[in-house]
C-alpha positions as CSV (number, residue, x, y, z in Angstrom):
1,M,122.8,114.5,109.0
2,S,121.0,112.8,106.1
3,G,117.4,111.8,106.2
4,R,118.4,108.4,107.9
5,F,119.7,108.0,111.3
6,D,122.5,105.6,112.4
7,W,120.6,104.6,115.5
8,P,123.2,102.3,116.9
9,A,125.9,105.0,116.7
10,L,123.7,107.6,118.0
11,M,122.7,105.5,121.0
12,R,126.3,104.7,121.8
13,A,127.2,108.4,121.6
14,G,124.3,109.3,123.8
15,L,124.3,106.5,126.3
16,Q,128.1,105.8,126.6
17,G,129.6,109.1,125.3
18,L,127.2,111.6,127.0
19,G,126.3,109.2,129.9
20,L,122.6,109.8,129.3
21,Q,119.9,107.4,130.7
22,P,117.7,105.7,128.0
23,T,114.7,107.7,129.0
24,E,116.8,110.9,128.7
25,F,118.2,109.8,125.3
26,W,114.7,109.1,123.9
27,A,113.2,112.4,125.3
28,L,115.8,114.3,123.2
29,T,114.9,115.8,119.8
30,P,117.5,115.0,117.0
31,V,118.5,118.8,117.1
32,E,119.1,118.6,120.9
33,L,121.2,115.5,120.5
34,R,123.2,117.1,117.7
35,L,123.9,120.1,119.9
36,M,124.9,118.0,122.8
37,L,127.3,116.0,120.6
38,G,129.0,119.3,119.7
39,E,127.6,119.8,116.2
40,R,127.4,123.5,115.6
41,Q,126.3,123.5,111.9
42,G,122.6,123.9,111.1
43,V,120.3,126.5,110.1
44,Q,121.8,130.0,110.6
45,P,119.6,133.0,111.6
46,M,118.6,135.2,108.7
47,A,121.1,138.0,108.1
48,R,120.2,141.5,106.8
49,A,121.0,140.5,103.2
50,G,118.4,137.6,103.5
51,L,115.8,139.9,104.9
52,E,116.3,142.5,102.1
53,A,116.1,139.7,99.5
54,L,112.7,138.6,100.9
55,L,111.5,142.2,100.9
56,R,112.4,142.6,97.2
57,A,110.8,139.3,96.3
58,F,107.7,140.0,98.4
59,P,107.1,143.7,98.7
60,D,104.2,145.0,100.8
61,R,101.3,146.1,98.8
62,Q,100.4,149.8,99.4
63,G,96.8,150.6,100.4
64,E,95.8,147.0,101.4
65,M,94.8,146.3,104.9
66,S,94.0,143.0,106.5
67,D,91.9,142.2,109.5
68,G,93.9,139.1,110.2
């Protein structure tokens, strides 16, 4: 989805297509609504390759300790 929402279409999909009550529709987050509508795309969990790339880009420094 882009940064703008097509509210009339989303409301039709939620209220008519999914049979939600208005209070149920407005209580959903956009991600929850997208999942309920069957959208499976989105942020994927980080795979091993992504973790290894982060470790290379931001290696731990030896000898430093943090108290938090």
